[in-house]
Structures are given as structure tokens and as C-alpha cells.
C-alpha positions as CSV (number, residue, x, y, z in Angstrom):
1,M,16.0,-1.6,-10.3
2,S,18.5,-3.6,-8.4
3,E,18.0,-4.6,-4.7
4,R,20.3,-2.5,-2.0
5,P,22.7,-4.9,-0.2
6,E,20.8,-4.2,3.4
7,T,17.5,-6.0,2.1
8,L,19.0,-8.9,0.7
9,K,19.0,-11.3,3.3
10,R,16.0,-10.0,4.9
11,Q,12.7,-12.4,5.2
12,P,10.1,-11.4,2.7
13,P,7.3,-10.2,4.6
14,F,4.7,-11.9,2.8
15,V,4.4,-14.8,1.2
16,M,0.9,-15.7,-0.5
17,D,0.3,-19.3,-1.6
18,A,-2.5,-20.4,-4.0
19,V,-4.9,-17.8,-2.5
20,T,-8.8,-17.6,-3.3
21,F,-11.2,-15.5,-1.8
22,G,-15.0,-14.7,-2.6
23,F,-17.3,-12.4,-1.1
24,G,-20.7,-14.4,0.2
25,R,-21.1,-17.4,2.0
26,K,-18.3,-20.3,1.8
27,E,-19.8,-22.8,0.2
28,T,-21.0,-20.5,-3.1
29,A,-17.7,-18.3,-2.9
30,A,-15.9,-20.3,-5.4
31,Q,-18.4,-19.4,-7.9
32,A,-17.6,-16.0,-8.5
33,P,-14.1,-15.3,-6.4
34,A,-12.9,-11.8,-6.4
35,L,-9.1,-13.6,-6.2
36,K,-8.7,-16.5,-7.5
37,N,-5.4,-18.9,-6.9
38,V,-2.9,-16.3,-6.5
39,S,0.8,-17.0,-5.7
40,L,3.3,-14.0,-4.6
41,T,6.2,-13.8,-2.3
42,I,6.8,-9.8,-1.4
43,A,10.5,-9.4,-1.3
44,A,11.6,-7.1,2.0
45,G,12.7,-3.4,1.1
46,E,10.8,-3.2,-2.3
47,V,8.4,-1.2,-3.4
48,L,5.5,-3.4,-5.3
49,G,2.7,-1.8,-7.7
50,I,-0.6,-3.6,-8.0
51,L,-2.7,-3.0,-10.8
52,G,-5.5,-3.5,-12.7
53,P,-8.7,-2.7,-14.1
54,N,-11.9,-1.8,-11.6
55,G,-12.9,-4.9,-9.8
56,S,-10.1,-6.7,-10.7
57,G,-9.1,-7.2,-7.2
58,K,-6.8,-5.0,-6.0
59,S,-7.6,-3.7,-3.1
60,T,-8.9,-7.2,-2.1
61,L,-5.5,-8.4,-2.3
62,L,-4.5,-5.7,0.2
63,K,-7.4,-6.4,2.9
64,I,-6.1,-10.3,2.9
65,L,-2.7,-9.1,3.5
66,M,-3.6,-7.3,6.3
67,R,-6.1,-9.9,7.4
68,I,-9.2,-7.8,7.2
69,L,-10.3,-10.4,5.4
70,I,-9.7,-14.4,5.6
71,P,-9.3,-16.1,2.4
72,Q,-11.4,-19.5,1.5
73,R,-8.5,-21.3,0.3
74,G,-4.3,-20.8,0.3
75,K,-2.4,-19.7,3.0
76,V,-0.8,-16.4,3.5
77,E,2.9,-16.3,5.6
78,L,3.9,-13.2,7.4
79,F,7.8,-13.2,8.0
80,G,7.5,-16.6,7.6
81,Q,5.0,-17.6,10.0
82,P,1.2,-18.4,9.4
83,H,-1.4,-15.4,9.5
84,A,-3.3,-17.0,12.1
85,V,-0.8,-17.0,14.8
86,F,-0.4,-13.6,14.6
87,S,-3.6,-11.1,16.5
88,Q,-4.6,-8.1,14.6
89,S,-2.7,-5.6,16.8
90,E,0.4,-7.6,16.5
91,I,-0.2,-7.2,12.6
92,S,-0.5,-3.6,13.0
93,R,2.9,-3.2,15.0
94,R,4.6,-4.5,11.9
95,V,2.2,-3.6,8.8
96,A,0.4,-0.4,8.6
97,F,-2.6,-0.1,6.0
98,V,-3.9,3.4,4.6
99,P,-7.2,2.4,3.2
100,Q,-8.3,3.9,-0.1
101,E,-10.9,6.1,2.0
102,T,-9.5,8.5,4.2
103,Q,-12.4,10.9,5.4
104,Q,-12.5,11.9,8.8
105,A,-16.1,11.5,11.1
106,F,-14.4,13.6,14.0
107,P,-12.7,16.8,13.6
108,F,-9.3,15.6,15.6
109,T,-6.2,17.9,14.9
110,I,-3.6,16.2,12.9
111,N,-1.4,16.4,16.2
112,E,-3.9,14.0,17.8
113,M,-4.8,11.6,14.5
114,V,-1.2,11.0,13.8
115,L,-1.0,10.0,17.9
116,M,-3.8,7.5,16.7
117,G,-1.0,5.7,15.2
118,R,0.9,4.3,18.2
119,Y,-2.4,2.7,19.6
120,P,-1.4,-0.7,18.3
121,H,2.0,-0.4,20.7
122,H,-0.2,-0.2,24.1
123,N,-2.6,-2.3,26.0
124,R,-6.0,-1.6,25.0
125,T,-7.7,-1.1,28.3
126,W,-5.6,1.9,28.5
127,G,-8.0,5.4,28.5
128,L,-7.0,9.0,27.0
129,G,-3.9,10.3,28.1
130,W,-2.1,7.2,27.3
131,E,1.0,8.8,25.3
132,S,3.9,8.9,26.5
133,S,6.8,11.0,25.7
134,Q,8.5,8.5,23.1
135,D,4.6,8.3,21.5
136,C,4.9,12.3,21.2
137,A,8.6,11.9,19.3
138,V,8.0,9.0,17.4
139,A,4.7,10.9,15.8
140,M,6.5,14.3,15.3
141,Q,9.0,12.3,13.6
142,A,6.3,11.0,11.4
143,M,4.9,14.2,10.9
144,N,8.5,15.9,10.1
145,D,8.8,12.8,7.4
146,L,5.6,13.5,5.6
147,G,6.2,17.4,5.8
148,V,3.0,18.1,8.5
149,S,4.3,19.0,11.2
150,H,3.6,22.5,10.7
151,L,-0.3,21.7,10.4
152,G,-0.4,19.8,13.8
153,A,-2.8,22.5,15.7
154,R,-5.4,22.2,12.3
155,L,-8.4,20.0,12.1
156,I,-8.1,17.2,9.8
157,T,-11.5,18.6,8.1
158,N,-10.1,22.0,7.7
159,V,-7.0,20.7,5.6
160,S,-6.5,20.4,1.5
161,G,-6.6,16.9,0.2
162,G,-3.1,16.5,-0.2
163,E,-2.5,17.4,3.4
164,R,-4.5,14.9,4.6
165,Q,-3.2,12.3,2.8
166,R,-0.1,12.8,4.0
167,A,-1.2,13.2,7.5
168,V,-2.9,9.6,7.1
169,I,0.3,8.3,5.9
170,A,2.2,10.0,9.0
171,R,-0.5,8.0,11.0
172,A,1.0,4.9,9.3
173,L,4.4,5.9,9.8
174,A,3.8,6.3,13.8
175,Q,3.0,2.7,13.8
176,E,6.9,2.2,13.0
177,P,5.8,-0.6,10.7
178,E,8.0,-2.7,8.5
179,V,5.6,-2.8,5.6
180,L,3.4,0.1,4.5
181,L,0.1,-1.0,2.4
182,L,-0.9,1.5,0.5
183,D,-4.7,1.8,-1.3
184,E,-4.4,4.3,-4.2
185,P,-2.1,6.8,-2.1
186,T,-2.8,9.2,-4.6
187,A,-6.4,9.5,-5.8
188,F,-8.0,12.3,-6.2
189,L,-5.1,14.7,-5.8
190,D,-3.9,16.9,-8.2
191,L,-0.4,16.4,-10.5
192,H,1.5,18.2,-8.1
193,H,0.6,16.3,-4.8
194,Q,0.6,13.0,-6.6
195,L,4.2,13.5,-7.6
196,E,4.4,14.7,-4.0
197,I,3.3,12.0,-2.3
198,A,4.8,9.0,-4.8
199,R,8.5,10.7,-3.8
200,I,7.8,10.8,0.0
201,I,6.9,7.1,-0.4
202,R,10.0,6.2,-2.5
203,R,12.3,8.4,-0.4
204,L,10.7,6.2,2.8
205,N,11.6,3.1,0.9
206,R,15.0,4.2,0.4
207,E,15.9,5.4,3.8
208,R,14.5,2.8,6.4
209,G,14.5,0.2,3.9
210,L,10.5,0.1,4.4
211,T,8.8,-2.3,2.0
212,V,6.1,-0.4,0.3
213,V,3.1,-2.6,-1.3
214,L,0.4,-0.1,-3.3
215,V,-2.9,-0.6,-5.3
216,S,-2.6,2.5,-8.3
217,H,-5.0,3.0,-11.3
218,D,-1.8,5.5,-12.7
219,L,0.5,2.9,-14.6
220,N,2.9,5.8,-15.8
221,L,3.3,6.8,-12.0
222,A,3.6,3.1,-11.0
223,S,6.2,2.5,-13.8
224,Q,8.3,5.4,-12.4
225,Y,8.3,4.3,-8.6
226,C,7.8,1.0,-8.3
227,D,10.3,-1.8,-8.5
228,R,7.8,-4.8,-9.5
229,L,4.1,-4.9,-10.6
230,L,1.6,-7.2,-10.9
231,L,-1.0,-6.4,-13.0
232,L,-4.4,-8.6,-12.1
233,R,-7.0,-9.3,-14.4
234,E,-10.5,-10.7,-12.8
235,G,-8.7,-12.0,-9.7
236,E,-5.8,-13.5,-11.4
237,I,-2.3,-12.3,-12.0
238,A,-2.2,-11.6,-15.5
239,T,1.4,-10.8,-15.5
240,M,4.0,-9.7,-12.8
241,G,7.6,-8.6,-13.1
242,S,9.5,-5.5,-13.7
243,P,8.0,-2.0,-14.8
244,A,9.5,-3.0,-18.3
245,E,8.0,-6.4,-18.1
246,V,4.6,-5.2,-17.3
247,I,4.0,-2.1,-18.9
248,A,3.4,-3.6,-22.6
249,V,1.4,-3.2,-25.2
250,E,0.0,-6.7,-25.1
251,S,-0.5,-7.1,-21.6
252,L,-1.9,-3.8,-21.2
253,E,-4.4,-4.3,-24.2
254,R,-5.2,-7.8,-23.0
255,V,-6.2,-6.9,-19.5
256,Y,-7.7,-3.4,-20.4
257,G,-9.2,-3.8,-23.1
258,C,-8.5,-0.8,-24.9
259,S,-5.3,0.1,-27.3
260,V,-2.8,2.1,-25.9
261,L,0.9,3.2,-26.8
262,V,4.0,2.6,-24.6
263,D,6.9,4.5,-25.2
264,R,9.8,5.5,-22.7
265,H,10.2,8.4,-20.5
266,P,12.7,10.6,-21.7
267,Q,14.4,11.6,-18.5
268,S,13.9,8.0,-16.7
269,G,13.4,5.8,-19.5
270,M,11.1,3.9,-18.0
271,P,8.0,2.7,-20.0
272,R,5.3,5.5,-20.3
273,V,1.6,4.9,-21.3
274,T,-0.5,7.3,-23.4
275,L,-3.9,6.4,-25.3
276,P,-4.4,7.1,-29.3
277,V,-5.8,9.6,-30.6
């Protein structure tokens, strides 16, 4: 898909240069790194899908972008500046992260949970009751965008999985980010809610110029809704490019270790993956 004119001159939100990360002590991390020498530029306004088998480093990559994890080697830049110059709250004002696990331990209402997205914009010494009329307006707009405003008084523990996921994304939008990082946003959802979440993400990208980076195991959904795809294998970039370049028999069989069939979706013309009988 071609870049929209309004995004052409915007600075890339993220640049990763030769990033290596391993869990454990620094001196032993290089023996079995989760990411190996990854270099990547994420363009402003694009939807980038990160694919790969379990354990290939997908979630680790997202957490490095959010600076939840710090690489042992290499560098990461956020809007042209080193990651290290930003505090976590400064990053959270520009980048929102929706993790894979979104279960709530406390029974907050959806209104309360979405308002928590405004926290990075406030002095952390403030106590309860800090929300302003502007905060409430931003949170309500986010709930409207995700179609959960009618559920505002409901407890997050008392809604469906699809409703909960939309509420969690609404909380991320309440941060007013420039970049949205999503770790398997459609996992554990039925077909209807998978499609709903994918369409909402694409709409927000188009209407707001929001840069989106999402991890997914759903190759077909990623093919239909992402501008570019990155395919990881054992912590390294196996291939990266347009859906037509990445969703190819040779690449997928090499990375996933199984036979696949690739044809074209009858409506969109984008590549589609099925498994042989």
C-alpha cells in the first residue's frame, strides 16, 4: 500500500540499529539471544506487522521499542533521539503499548480504566481525583472510537473478551500517542471480534496517521491489514517487505518448517495462506 502524502515528511518514530537482546546476565546473554543483530526503521504512519513462530522474539522486540527491555548491544532511536534520553513517562506520552495479557486484577469500571490512560500526562505525585474535564473528554473520545462508551459504567471483569480488548485499546488511545504497539491484539477472540479489532486499528491509522506496530500469529489478517510485514526466525529477521513479498511459500516454509499453500484473496488480491490436507 502506498504511503499517504501527510506522512511522507514525518520523522521515523523508531530506528533500531544492530540490536541484540538476551535474557539473563549480560556476560552470558550473547550465547542464546532472543534478538540477534536486528536493524529496522519503522516509518511514520505505517502499519507494521511482526510475524514468526513462538519464541522467535516478536514480543521481545515490542518491549524493547517501549524500553521495558534494554538491549545488550545496538541502539534504538525514538523520533531521532536515543532511547536513553527519554523517561518512561515521556515515552508513554508518545507511545502506547497494549500487552498480550490484559486480564484485570481489580474490578475497575471501563470509564475508570480508560481514564488511567491519561496518567502519563500528569504529575505522578497527584492523588485520586486528578482527572480534568480535558482528560474526561479525551477518554470519552477514545471510548467512542472503540465503540465502548455505552459500557462505561460496567466492570471490566463483567464484559466479553472482545469488549475488554476494545476497552484496553481505548485506554491506550487516551494516552494520545503517536505510535501504538499491540502484542497479539486479536488473540483469543472469535472471528467477528478479530475482524472488528483489525478494522478499527486500520481506521485509526488512516484517520489519525497513527503509526501501528502489531505482533500477530494470524498471517492472513496481517496480510490484509498491514502495509509491511517483518518475519522473525530465532531472533533474526528472516525477511521484511510488503505482504506480497513476505507471504510467500519459500519464506514461510523456511521459517515455520511446514508446507503451506499461498494464493490470492478473491476480494482484496492480497496473499492468503492455507495448509495442505
